[in-house]
MMTF fields as JSON, N, C-alpha, C and O atoms, coordinates in Angstrom:
{
  "mmtfVersion": "1.0.0",
  "mmtfProducer": "UNKNOWN",
  "numBonds": 507,
  "numAtoms": 508,
  "numGroups": 127,
  "numChains": 1,
  "numModels": 1,
  "chainsPerModel": [1],
  "groupsPerChain": [127],
  "chainIdList": ["A"],
  "bondAtomList": [4, 2, 8, 6, 12, 10, 16, 14, 20, 18, 24, 22, 28, 26, 32, 30, 36, 34, 40, 38, 44, 42, 48, 46, 52, 50, 56, 54, 60, 58, 64, 62, 68, 66, 72, 70, 76, 74, 80, 78, 84, 82, 88, 86, 92, 90, 96, 94, 100, 98, 104, 102, 108, 106, 112, 110, 116, 114, 120, 118, 124, 122, 128, 126, 132, 130, 136, 134, 140, 138, 144, 142, 148, 146, 152, 150, 156, 154, 160, 158, 164, 162, 168, 166, 172, 170, 176, 174, 180, 178, 184, 182, 188, 186, 192, 190, 196, 194, 200, 198, 204, 202, 208, 206, 212, 210, 216, 214, 220, 218, 224, 222, 228, 226, 232, 230, 236, 234, 240, 238, 244, 242, 248, 246, 252, 250, 256, 254, 260, 258, 264, 262, 268, 266, 272, 270, 276, 274, 280, 278, 284, 282, 288, 286, 292, 290, 296, 294, 300, 298, 304, 302, 308, 306, 312, 310, 316, 314, 320, 318, 324, 322, 328, 326, 332, 330, 336, 334, 340, 338, 344, 342, 348, 346, 352, 350, 356, 354, 360, 358, 364, 362, 368, 366, 372, 370, 376, 374, 380, 378, 384, 382, 388, 386, 392, 390, 396, 394, 400, 398, 404, 402, 408, 406, 412, 410, 416, 414, 420, 418, 424, 422, 428, 426, 432, 430, 436, 434, 440, 438, 444, 442, 448, 446, 452, 450, 456, 454, 460, 458, 464, 462, 468, 466, 472, 470, 476, 474, 480, 478, 484, 482, 488, 486, 492, 490, 496, 494, 500, 498, 504, 502],
  "bondOrderList": [1, 1, 1, 1, 1, 1, 1, 1, 1, 1, 1, 1, 1, 1, 1, 1, 1, 1, 1, 1, 1, 1, 1, 1, 1, 1, 1, 1, 1, 1, 1, 1, 1, 1, 1, 1, 1, 1, 1, 1, 1, 1, 1, 1, 1, 1, 1, 1, 1, 1, 1, 1, 1, 1, 1, 1, 1, 1, 1, 1, 1, 1, 1, 1, 1, 1, 1, 1, 1, 1, 1, 1, 1, 1, 1, 1, 1, 1, 1, 1, 1, 1, 1, 1, 1, 1, 1, 1, 1, 1, 1, 1, 1, 1, 1, 1, 1, 1, 1, 1, 1, 1, 1, 1, 1, 1, 1, 1, 1, 1, 1, 1, 1, 1, 1, 1, 1, 1, 1, 1, 1, 1, 1, 1, 1, 1],
  "groupList": [{"groupName": "MET", "atomNameList": ["N", "CA", "C", "O"], "elementList": ["N", "C", "C", "O"], "formalChargeList": [0, 0, 0, 0], "bondAtomList": [1, 0, 2, 1, 3, 2], "bondOrderList": [1, 1, 2], "singleLetterCode": "M", "chemCompType": "L-PEPTIDE LINKING"}, {"groupName": "GLU", "atomNameList": ["N", "CA", "C", "O"], "elementList": ["N", "C", "C", "O"], "formalChargeList": [0, 0, 0, 0], "bondAtomList": [1, 0, 2, 1, 3, 2], "bondOrderList": [1, 1, 2], "singleLetterCode": "E", "chemCompType": "L-PEPTIDE LINKING"}, {"groupName": "THR", "atomNameList": ["N", "CA", "C", "O"], "elementList": ["N", "C", "C", "O"], "formalChargeList": [0, 0, 0, 0], "bondAtomList": [1, 0, 2, 1, 3, 2], "bondOrderList": [1, 1, 2], "singleLetterCode": "T", "chemCompType": "L-PEPTIDE LINKING"}, {"groupName": "LEU", "atomNameList": ["N", "CA", "C", "O"], "elementList": ["N", "C", "C", "O"], "formalChargeList": [0, 0, 0, 0], "bondAtomList": [1, 0, 2, 1, 3, 2], "bondOrderList": [1, 1, 2], "singleLetterCode": "L", "chemCompType": "L-PEPTIDE LINKING"}, {"groupName": "VAL", "atomNameList": ["N", "CA", "C", "O"], "elementList": ["N", "C", "C", "O"], "formalChargeList": [0, 0, 0, 0], "bondAtomList": [1, 0, 2, 1, 3, 2], "bondOrderList": [1, 1, 2], "singleLetterCode": "V", "chemCompType": "L-PEPTIDE LINKING"}, {"groupName": "PHE", "atomNameList": ["N", "CA", "C", "O"], "elementList": ["N", "C", "C", "O"], "formalChargeList": [0, 0, 0, 0], "bondAtomList": [1, 0, 2, 1, 3, 2], "bondOrderList": [1, 1, 2], "singleLetterCode": "F", "chemCompType": "L-PEPTIDE LINKING"}, {"groupName": "GLY", "atomNameList": ["N", "CA", "C", "O"], "elementList": ["N", "C", "C", "O"], "formalChargeList": [0, 0, 0, 0], "bondAtomList": [1, 0, 2, 1, 3, 2], "bondOrderList": [1, 1, 2], "singleLetterCode": "G", "chemCompType": "PEPTIDE LINKING"}, {"groupName": "ALA", "atomNameList": ["N", "CA", "C", "O"], "elementList": ["N", "C", "C", "O"], "formalChargeList": [0, 0, 0, 0], "bondAtomList": [1, 0, 2, 1, 3, 2], "bondOrderList": [1, 1, 2], "singleLetterCode": "A", "chemCompType": "L-PEPTIDE LINKING"}, {"groupName": "TYR", "atomNameList": ["N", "CA", "C", "O"], "elementList": ["N", "C", "C", "O"], "formalChargeList": [0, 0, 0, 0], "bondAtomList": [1, 0, 2, 1, 3, 2], "bondOrderList": [1, 1, 2], "singleLetterCode": "Y", "chemCompType": "L-PEPTIDE LINKING"}, {"groupName": "TRP", "atomNameList": ["N", "CA", "C", "O"], "elementList": ["N", "C", "C", "O"], "formalChargeList": [0, 0, 0, 0], "bondAtomList": [1, 0, 2, 1, 3, 2], "bondOrderList": [1, 1, 2], "singleLetterCode": "W", "chemCompType": "L-PEPTIDE LINKING"}, {"groupName": "ILE", "atomNameList": ["N", "CA", "C", "O"], "elementList": ["N", "C", "C", "O"], "formalChargeList": [0, 0, 0, 0], "bondAtomList": [1, 0, 2, 1, 3, 2], "bondOrderList": [1, 1, 2], "singleLetterCode": "I", "chemCompType": "L-PEPTIDE LINKING"}, {"groupName": "ARG", "atomNameList": ["N", "CA", "C", "O"], "elementList": ["N", "C", "C", "O"], "formalChargeList": [0, 0, 0, 0], "bondAtomList": [1, 0, 2, 1, 3, 2], "bondOrderList": [1, 1, 2], "singleLetterCode": "R", "chemCompType": "L-PEPTIDE LINKING"}, {"groupName": "HIS", "atomNameList": ["N", "CA", "C", "O"], "elementList": ["N", "C", "C", "O"], "formalChargeList": [0, 0, 0, 0], "bondAtomList": [1, 0, 2, 1, 3, 2], "bondOrderList": [1, 1, 2], "singleLetterCode": "H", "chemCompType": "L-PEPTIDE LINKING"}, {"groupName": "SER", "atomNameList": ["N", "CA", "C", "O"], "elementList": ["N", "C", "C", "O"], "formalChargeList": [0, 0, 0, 0], "bondAtomList": [1, 0, 2, 1, 3, 2], "bondOrderList": [1, 1, 2], "singleLetterCode": "S", "chemCompType": "L-PEPTIDE LINKING"}, {"groupName": "CYS", "atomNameList": ["N", "CA", "C", "O"], "elementList": ["N", "C", "C", "O"], "formalChargeList": [0, 0, 0, 0], "bondAtomList": [1, 0, 2, 1, 3, 2], "bondOrderList": [1, 1, 2], "singleLetterCode": "C", "chemCompType": "L-PEPTIDE LINKING"}, {"groupName": "GLN", "atomNameList": ["N", "CA", "C", "O"], "elementList": ["N", "C", "C", "O"], "formalChargeList": [0, 0, 0, 0], "bondAtomList": [1, 0, 2, 1, 3, 2], "bondOrderList": [1, 1, 2], "singleLetterCode": "Q", "chemCompType": "L-PEPTIDE LINKING"}, {"groupName": "LYS", "atomNameList": ["N", "CA", "C", "O"], "elementList": ["N", "C", "C", "O"], "formalChargeList": [0, 0, 0, 0], "bondAtomList": [1, 0, 2, 1, 3, 2], "bondOrderList": [1, 1, 2], "singleLetterCode": "K", "chemCompType": "L-PEPTIDE LINKING"}, {"groupName": "PRO", "atomNameList": ["N", "CA", "C", "O"], "elementList": ["N", "C", "C", "O"], "formalChargeList": [0, 0, 0, 0], "bondAtomList": [1, 0, 2, 1, 3, 2], "bondOrderList": [1, 1, 2], "singleLetterCode": "P", "chemCompType": "L-PEPTIDE LINKING"}, {"groupName": "ASP", "atomNameList": ["N", "CA", "C", "O"], "elementList": ["N", "C", "C", "O"], "formalChargeList": [0, 0, 0, 0], "bondAtomList": [1, 0, 2, 1, 3, 2], "bondOrderList": [1, 1, 2], "singleLetterCode": "D", "chemCompType": "L-PEPTIDE LINKING"}, {"groupName": "ASN", "atomNameList": ["N", "CA", "C", "O"], "elementList": ["N", "C", "C", "O"], "formalChargeList": [0, 0, 0, 0], "bondAtomList": [1, 0, 2, 1, 3, 2], "bondOrderList": [1, 1, 2], "singleLetterCode": "N", "chemCompType": "L-PEPTIDE LINKING"}],
  "groupTypeList": [0, 1, 2, 3, 4, 3, 5, 4, 3, 6, 6, 7, 7, 8, 7, 9, 3, 1, 10, 7, 9, 11, 6, 4, 2, 12, 9, 13, 0, 5, 7, 7, 6, 6, 4, 14, 3, 14, 7, 3, 15, 11, 3, 7, 15, 11, 16, 3, 17, 3, 6, 3, 7, 7, 7, 7, 6, 7, 7, 6, 10, 2, 3, 3, 1, 3, 7, 4, 6, 3, 7, 14, 11, 10, 3, 3, 11, 11, 14, 4, 9, 18, 8, 13, 6, 1, 9, 6, 19, 5, 7, 6, 3, 10, 14, 17, 16, 8, 13, 3, 8, 9, 5, 3, 3, 14, 6, 9, 4, 10, 5, 3, 3, 11, 13, 17, 4, 8, 4, 7, 16, 16, 15, 6, 15, 19, 11],
  "groupIdList": [1, 2, 3, 4, 5, 6, 7, 8, 9, 10, 11, 12, 13, 14, 15, 16, 17, 18, 19, 20, 21, 22, 23, 24, 25, 26, 27, 28, 29, 30, 31, 32, 33, 34, 35, 36, 37, 38, 39, 40, 41, 42, 43, 44, 45, 46, 47, 48, 49, 50, 51, 52, 53, 54, 55, 56, 57, 58, 59, 60, 61, 62, 63, 64, 65, 66, 67, 68, 69, 70, 71, 72, 73, 74, 75, 76, 77, 78, 79, 80, 81, 82, 83, 84, 85, 86, 87, 88, 89, 90, 91, 92, 93, 94, 95, 96, 97, 98, 99, 100, 101, 102, 103, 104, 105, 106, 107, 108, 109, 110, 111, 112, 113, 114, 115, 116, 117, 118, 119, 120, 121, 122, 123, 124, 125, 126, 127],
  "secStructList": [7, 2, 2, 2, 2, 2, 2, 2, 2, 2, 2, 2, 2, 2, 2, 2, 2, 2, 2, 2, 2, 2, 1, 7, 7, 7, 2, 2, 2, 2, 2, 2, 2, 2, 2, 2, 2, 2, 2, 2, 2, 2, 2, 2, 6, 1, 7, 7, 7, 2, 2, 2, 2, 2, 2, 2, 2, 2, 2, 2, 2, 2, 2, 2, 2, 2, 2, 2, 2, 2, 2, 2, 2, 2, 6, 1, 7, 7, 7, 7, 7, 7, 7, 6, 6, 1, 6, 6, 7, 5, 6, 6, 6, 5, 7, 2, 2, 2, 2, 2, 2, 2, 2, 2, 2, 2, 2, 2, 2, 2, 2, 2, 2, 6, 1, 2, 2, 2, 2, 2, 2, 2, 2, 2, 2, 6, 7],
  "xCoordList": [70.363, 69.334, 69.746, 68.928, 71.04, 71.518, 71.344, 70.958, 71.624, 71.497, 70.045, 69.772, 69.118, 67.696, 67.273, 66.564, 67.705, 67.364, 67.953, 67.276, 69.223, 69.84, 69.099, 68.897, 68.694, 67.969, 66.658, 66.353, 65.891, 64.602, 64.812, 64.088, 65.809, 66.093, 66.533, 66.079, 67.421, 67.877, 66.75, 66.643, 65.909, 64.775, 63.807, 63.349, 63.5, 62.574, 63.173, 62.484, 64.458, 65.105, 65.169, 64.926, 65.494, 65.585, 64.217, 64.106, 63.187, 61.831, 61.391, 60.811, 61.666, 61.303, 62.04, 61.447, 63.334, 64.141, 63.595, 63.523, 63.219, 62.684, 61.32, 61.037, 60.494, 59.192, 59.401, 58.724, 60.338, 60.621, 61.191, 60.89, 62.007, 62.676, 61.784, 61.691, 61.121, 60.355, 58.848, 58.083, 58.42, 56.998, 56.399, 55.205, 57.216, 56.732, 57.888, 59.053, 57.561, 58.571, 57.981, 56.829, 58.775, 58.369, 58.92, 59.949, 58.26, 58.707, 60.149, 60.847, 60.594, 61.962, 62.986, 64.111, 62.602, 63.507, 63.691, 64.752, 62.672, 62.824, 63.88, 64.765, 63.79, 64.762, 66.16, 67.129, 66.27, 67.576, 68.166, 69.359, 67.347, 67.823, 68.312, 69.305, 67.621, 68.061, 69.413, 70.288, 69.58, 70.868, 71.955, 73.064, 71.651, 72.638, 73.13, 74.337, 72.224, 72.665, 73.463, 74.434, 73.091, 73.876, 75.281, 76.264, 75.372, 76.672, 77.498, 78.708, 76.858, 77.58, 78.101, 79.178, 77.35, 77.807, 79.072, 80.004, 79.106, 80.308, 81.47, 82.617, 81.173, 82.19, 82.744, 83.94, 81.888, 82.316, 83.293, 84.106, 83.219, 84.105, 85.509, 86.443, 85.665, 86.985, 87.838, 87.317, 89.122, 90.074, 90.381, 91.543, 89.356, 89.517, 89.328, 88.546, 90.035, 89.746, 88.281, 87.708, 87.698, 86.279, 85.924, 84.914, 86.737, 86.446, 86.436, 85.581, 87.385, 87.441, 86.262, 85.684, 85.916, 84.764, 83.473, 82.613, 83.338, 82.149, 82.09, 81.014, 83.244, 83.28, 82.895, 82.154, 83.397, 83.037, 81.545, 80.893, 81.006, 79.574, 78.737, 77.737, 79.143, 78.403, 78.449, 77.447, 79.605, 79.718, 78.826, 78.155, 78.814, 77.97, 76.492, 75.735, 76.083, 74.671, 74.286, 73.206, 75.162, 74.884, 74.713, 73.793, 75.602, 75.488, 74.228, 73.576, 73.884, 72.664, 71.432, 70.492, 71.438, 70.307, 70.186, 69.081, 71.315, 71.284, 70.68, 69.814, 71.132, 70.62, 69.133, 68.368, 68.723, 67.303, 66.458, 65.377, 66.953, 66.217, 66.04, 64.96, 67.106, 67.01, 66.063, 65.262, 66.158, 65.267, 63.803, 62.937, 63.536, 62.16, 61.659, 60.515, 62.509, 62.1, 61.891, 60.91, 62.82, 62.772, 61.797, 60.961, 61.908, 61.094, 59.687, 58.709, 59.594, 58.29, 57.618, 56.453, 58.368, 57.878, 57.364, 56.319, 58.171, 57.846, 59.054, 60.18, 58.825, 59.877, 59.7, 58.889, 60.467, 60.296, 60.791, 60.202, 61.866, 62.357, 62.998, 63.327, 63.17, 63.724, 64.63, 64.161, 65.92, 66.908, 67.365, 68.433, 66.584, 67.01, 67.216, 67.914, 66.639, 66.847, 68.089, 68.425, 68.775, 69.97, 71.228, 71.323, 72.189, 73.455, 74.191, 74.231, 74.758, 75.599, 74.858, 75.473, 73.555, 72.774, 73.105, 73.545, 72.878, 73.018, 71.659, 71.179, 71.053, 69.747, 68.657, 67.62, 68.879, 67.898, 67.818, 66.926, 68.742, 68.678, 69.688, 69.417, 70.839, 71.848, 72.448, 72.392, 73.024, 73.672, 74.673, 74.565, 75.644, 76.672, 76.119, 76.637, 75.087, 74.527, 74.091, 74.425, 73.35, 72.872, 73.983, 73.923, 74.986, 76.149, 76.877, 77.366, 76.952, 77.557, 76.728, 77.285, 75.414, 74.562, 74.767, 74.82, 74.884, 75.126, 76.473, 76.597, 77.484, 78.792, 78.672, 79.208, 77.978, 77.811, 77.033, 77.409, 75.954, 75.146, 75.913, 75.83, 76.652, 77.46, 78.507, 78.738, 79.142, 80.132, 79.527, 80.121, 78.356, 77.675, 77.278, 77.498, 76.698, 76.257, 77.453, 77.397, 78.522, 79.707, 80.326, 80.779, 80.349, 80.839, 80.032, 80.601, 78.714, 77.86, 78.087, 78.133, 78.229, 78.445, 79.806, 79.994, 80.735, 82.053, 82.129, 83.152, 81.066, 81.103, 81.32, 80.874, 82.0, 82.262, 80.992, 81.007, 79.91, 78.66, 78.137, 77.777, 78.093, 77.602, 78.532, 78.071, 79.832, 80.807, 80.766, 80.794, 80.7, 80.646, 79.369, 79.402, 78.248, 76.977, 77.036, 76.569, 77.607, 77.724, 78.649, 78.348, 79.761, 80.688, 80.049, 80.291, 79.239, 78.53, 77.527, 77.298, 76.924, 75.945, 76.616, 75.996, 77.863, 78.57, 79.192, 79.76, 79.098, 79.676, 78.766, 79.101],
  "yCoordList": [102.509, 102.366, 103.059, 103.696, 102.919, 103.538, 105.057, 105.673, 105.654, 107.106, 107.531, 108.546, 106.777, 107.099, 107.022, 107.9, 105.98, 105.832, 106.984, 107.558, 107.323, 108.447, 109.751, 110.566, 109.952, 111.162, 111.268, 112.324, 110.192, 110.205, 110.387, 111.149, 109.683, 109.845, 111.27, 111.867, 111.808, 113.177, 114.179, 115.107, 113.993, 114.89, 114.841, 115.875, 113.633, 113.48, 114.058, 114.73, 113.791, 114.293, 115.816, 116.448, 116.399, 117.859, 118.495, 119.473, 117.937, 118.474, 118.308, 119.223, 117.144, 116.911, 117.881, 118.451, 118.065, 118.967, 120.395, 121.097, 120.807, 122.156, 122.301, 123.335, 121.292, 121.342, 121.385, 122.134, 120.582, 120.575, 121.922, 122.375, 122.562, 123.808, 125.034, 125.895, 125.104, 126.302, 126.096, 127.061, 124.83, 124.539, 124.445, 124.179, 124.659, 124.645, 124.288, 124.485, 123.766, 123.496, 123.778, 124.197, 123.546, 123.764, 122.589, 122.027, 122.207, 121.046, 121.194, 120.197, 122.427, 122.645, 122.182, 121.826, 122.188, 121.741, 120.23, 119.725, 119.504, 118.053, 117.799, 116.964, 118.511, 118.347, 118.738, 118.038, 119.847, 120.289, 119.261, 118.963, 118.724, 117.723, 116.463, 115.87, 116.052, 114.878, 115.097, 114.233, 116.246, 116.582, 116.641, 116.153, 117.226, 117.369, 116.016, 115.819, 115.084, 113.795, 113.019, 112.352, 113.086, 112.42, 113.027, 112.302, 114.337, 115.008, 114.66, 114.458, 114.587, 114.228, 112.794, 112.496, 111.923, 110.535, 110.485, 109.744, 111.256, 111.309, 111.957, 111.531, 112.963, 113.629, 112.686, 112.708, 111.874, 110.926, 109.89, 109.347, 109.617, 108.631, 109.182, 108.413, 110.474, 111.093, 110.954, 110.831, 110.977, 110.843, 112.204, 112.592, 112.909, 114.21, 114.058, 113.216, 114.864, 114.867, 115.263, 116.024, 114.744, 114.967, 116.455, 116.862, 117.263, 118.691, 119.378, 120.219, 119.017, 119.603, 119.138, 119.924, 117.861, 117.339, 118.017, 118.351, 118.22, 118.895, 120.345, 120.851, 121.011, 122.394, 122.458, 123.35, 121.517, 121.48, 121.201, 121.803, 120.304, 120.011, 121.217, 121.519, 121.904, 123.089, 124.19, 124.863, 124.371, 125.379, 125.002, 125.862, 123.731, 123.276, 123.457, 123.908, 123.107, 123.258, 124.736, 125.11, 125.569, 127.006, 127.572, 128.35, 127.178, 127.648, 127.095, 127.8, 125.846, 125.272, 126.0, 126.272, 126.314, 127.065, 128.445, 128.921, 129.07, 130.363, 130.203, 130.981, 129.207, 128.977, 128.636, 129.173, 127.757, 127.371, 128.559, 128.797, 129.298, 130.477, 131.519, 132.09, 131.769, 132.717, 132.205, 132.967, 130.91, 130.327, 130.439, 130.772, 130.161, 130.269, 131.707, 131.947, 132.657, 134.068, 134.55, 135.232, 134.191, 134.724, 133.95, 134.546, 132.628, 131.815, 131.552, 131.639, 131.232, 130.893, 132.083, 132.013, 133.178, 134.381, 134.075, 134.558, 133.233, 132.857, 133.075, 132.757, 133.603, 133.744, 132.576, 132.637, 131.526, 130.297, 130.466, 129.907, 131.229, 131.547, 132.922, 133.443, 133.508, 134.858, 134.969, 134.957, 135.077, 135.229, 136.688, 136.953, 137.617, 139.028, 139.567, 140.567, 138.945, 139.367, 138.774, 139.115, 137.894, 137.236, 138.028, 138.64, 138.016, 138.709, 138.123, 136.905, 138.974, 138.552, 137.905, 137.24, 138.085, 137.419, 138.011, 139.154, 137.196, 137.642, 137.478, 136.358, 138.578, 138.611, 137.912, 137.544, 137.73, 137.047, 135.551, 134.877, 135.026, 133.614, 132.718, 131.538, 133.26, 132.486, 133.376, 134.603, 132.735, 133.483, 132.571, 131.346, 133.171, 132.378, 131.413, 130.306, 131.814, 130.957, 129.615, 128.567, 129.636, 128.383, 127.62, 126.395, 128.322, 127.633, 126.85, 125.749, 127.411, 126.693, 125.457, 124.387, 125.599, 124.436, 123.362, 122.173, 123.787, 122.818, 122.134, 120.937, 122.874, 122.283, 121.166, 120.075, 121.433, 120.422, 119.213, 118.071, 119.465, 118.366, 117.568, 116.34, 118.244, 117.551, 116.668, 115.546, 117.157, 116.348, 115.055, 113.985, 115.156, 113.975, 113.017, 111.811, 113.54, 112.693, 112.018, 110.823, 112.755, 112.169, 111.118, 110.075, 111.382, 110.389, 109.098, 108.006, 109.224, 108.033, 107.322, 106.093, 108.096, 107.498, 106.807, 105.919, 107.206, 106.573, 105.446, 104.767, 105.238, 104.24, 102.842, 102.548, 101.994, 100.631, 99.862, 99.068, 100.084, 99.373, 99.758, 98.887, 101.062, 101.525, 101.073, 100.588, 101.228, 100.865, 99.367, 98.952, 98.545, 97.088, 96.672, 95.799, 97.286, 96.957, 97.324, 96.569, 98.474, 98.923, 97.995, 97.657, 97.585, 96.682, 95.331, 94.701, 94.874, 93.596, 93.631, 92.616, 94.78, 94.935, 95.011, 94.685, 95.433, 95.59, 94.281, 94.25, 93.238, 91.953, 91.2, 90.099],
  "zCoordList": [135.539, 136.558, 137.864, 138.527, 138.221, 139.449, 139.393, 140.386, 138.25, 138.105, 138.275, 138.916, 137.715, 137.861, 139.326, 139.817, 140.016, 141.433, 142.243, 143.096, 141.973, 142.675, 142.381, 143.282, 141.128, 140.758, 141.541, 142.094, 141.591, 142.295, 143.799, 144.44, 144.365, 145.795, 146.112, 147.088, 145.278, 145.493, 145.369, 146.171, 144.363, 144.181, 145.346, 145.832, 145.791, 146.917, 148.202, 148.969, 148.427, 149.637, 149.641, 150.669, 148.505, 148.39, 148.643, 149.383, 148.026, 148.225, 149.675, 150.26, 150.253, 151.651, 152.57, 153.486, 152.32, 153.133, 153.058, 154.067, 151.869, 151.712, 152.395, 153.0, 152.301, 152.989, 154.502, 155.206, 154.997, 156.438, 156.893, 157.997, 156.059, 156.43, 156.226, 157.101, 155.048, 154.701, 154.69, 154.686, 154.686, 154.66, 153.271, 153.129, 152.233, 150.859, 149.93, 150.274, 148.757, 147.746, 146.373, 146.255, 145.34, 143.958, 143.164, 143.539, 142.077, 141.31, 140.82, 140.638, 140.608, 140.142, 141.176, 140.823, 142.439, 143.497, 143.449, 143.816, 143.002, 142.811, 141.742, 141.926, 140.636, 139.548, 140.013, 139.72, 140.734, 141.227, 142.185, 142.118, 143.064, 144.013, 143.334, 143.754, 142.289, 141.538, 140.897, 140.959, 140.287, 139.671, 140.736, 140.517, 141.874, 142.946, 143.456, 143.597, 143.733, 144.267, 143.232, 143.589, 141.985, 140.93, 140.854, 140.7, 140.96, 140.925, 142.161, 142.058, 143.324, 144.543, 144.474, 144.992, 143.847, 143.71, 142.86, 143.173, 141.806, 140.964, 141.718, 141.585, 142.49, 143.293, 144.364, 144.657, 144.935, 145.967, 145.418, 146.166, 144.126, 143.508, 143.281, 143.056, 143.336, 143.112, 144.372, 145.48, 144.187, 145.293, 145.917, 146.031, 146.311, 146.957, 148.461, 148.901, 149.26, 150.698, 150.919, 150.139, 151.975, 152.234, 152.274, 151.702, 152.938, 153.029, 151.673, 151.399, 150.835, 149.498, 148.639, 147.888, 148.755, 148.012, 148.482, 147.666, 149.795, 150.329, 149.848, 149.527, 149.798, 149.308, 147.834, 147.42, 147.048, 145.626, 145.464, 144.611, 146.266, 146.214, 146.6, 145.949, 147.657, 148.108, 147.049, 146.805, 146.428, 145.368, 144.188, 143.618, 143.82, 142.717, 143.006, 142.147, 144.216, 144.591, 144.628, 144.17, 145.169, 145.221, 143.812, 143.556, 142.904, 141.514, 140.845, 140.074, 141.133, 140.568, 141.105, 140.357, 142.4, 142.959, 142.303, 142.042, 142.044, 141.353, 139.956, 139.556, 139.229, 137.869, 137.879, 137.078, 138.772, 138.845, 139.291, 138.753, 140.271, 140.738, 139.649, 139.5, 138.881, 137.769, 136.69, 136.149, 136.379, 135.362, 135.793, 134.985, 137.064, 137.546, 137.464, 137.078, 137.823, 137.767, 136.338, 136.04, 135.457, 134.095, 133.208, 132.529, 133.216, 132.309, 132.843, 132.102, 134.127, 134.713, 135.391, 135.783, 135.524, 136.193, 137.608, 138.045, 138.306, 139.683, 140.562, 140.179, 141.71, 142.716, 143.691, 144.615, 143.466, 144.239, 145.676, 146.601, 145.868, 147.202, 147.16, 146.095, 148.364, 148.443, 149.664, 150.801, 149.417, 150.484, 150.606, 151.158, 150.107, 150.112, 151.523, 151.693, 152.524, 153.908, 154.541, 155.675, 153.832, 154.376, 154.047, 152.983, 154.958, 154.756, 153.547, 153.371, 152.736, 151.623, 150.475, 149.642, 150.411, 149.351, 147.983, 147.859, 146.977, 145.592, 144.922, 144.742, 144.56, 143.891, 144.696, 144.144, 145.971, 146.809, 146.542, 147.057, 145.743, 145.339, 146.043, 146.263, 146.395, 147.111, 148.198, 148.114, 149.221, 150.289, 151.0, 150.927, 151.683, 152.359, 153.408, 153.559, 154.124, 155.178, 154.606, 155.16, 153.506, 152.939, 152.218, 152.122, 151.716, 151.146, 152.235, 151.985, 153.439, 154.562, 154.915, 155.16, 154.942, 155.208, 154.143, 154.458, 152.864, 151.794, 151.987, 151.728, 152.436, 152.703, 153.737, 153.541, 154.825, 155.877, 155.368, 155.632, 154.642, 154.117, 153.067, 153.043, 152.207, 151.183, 151.83, 151.378, 152.879, 153.583, 154.097, 153.963, 154.68, 155.217, 154.097, 154.209, 153.024, 151.907, 151.233, 150.94, 150.986, 150.352, 151.264, 150.792, 152.557, 153.514, 153.4, 153.368, 153.34, 153.202, 151.868, 151.815, 150.796, 149.481, 149.382, 148.55, 150.214, 150.248, 151.267, 151.362, 152.025, 153.089, 152.51, 151.401, 153.257, 152.772, 152.402, 151.461, 153.119, 152.832, 151.453, 150.662, 151.157, 149.853, 148.736, 147.702, 148.934, 147.905, 147.628, 146.469, 148.687, 148.507, 147.79, 146.923, 148.142, 147.498, 146.008, 145.155, 145.715, 144.332, 143.537, 142.392, 144.13, 143.441, 143.212, 142.182, 144.147, 143.982, 142.858, 142.2, 142.627, 141.549, 140.19, 139.177, 140.151, 138.88, 138.383, 137.291, 139.138, 138.727, 137.829, 137.393]
}
């Protein structure tokens, strides 16, 4: 049940973030966001320093965005987003600027997932 809730929260947050940032989203971003938050929750449980965990999360999200972007272009024949105007972009799907933003956001999310309030609530539910 926790994984389903995290998936829906991640999907909704990702879609909301994209609408707030770009003014539009695509259903594939809901799915990507759900996968991302579930992965970040697992990453938060590891004994990694926050910076390293945030870097791993940002790398994972960047790779997921590349995979989803390629799938949308090839399978759905849709260009959901285009970063071709950004420095260092790869196929217009990923770029260093947004990887840095993901690093900052991952750090914040992992910090929250490691917070005593979240951990205590989760441990209370597992009893």
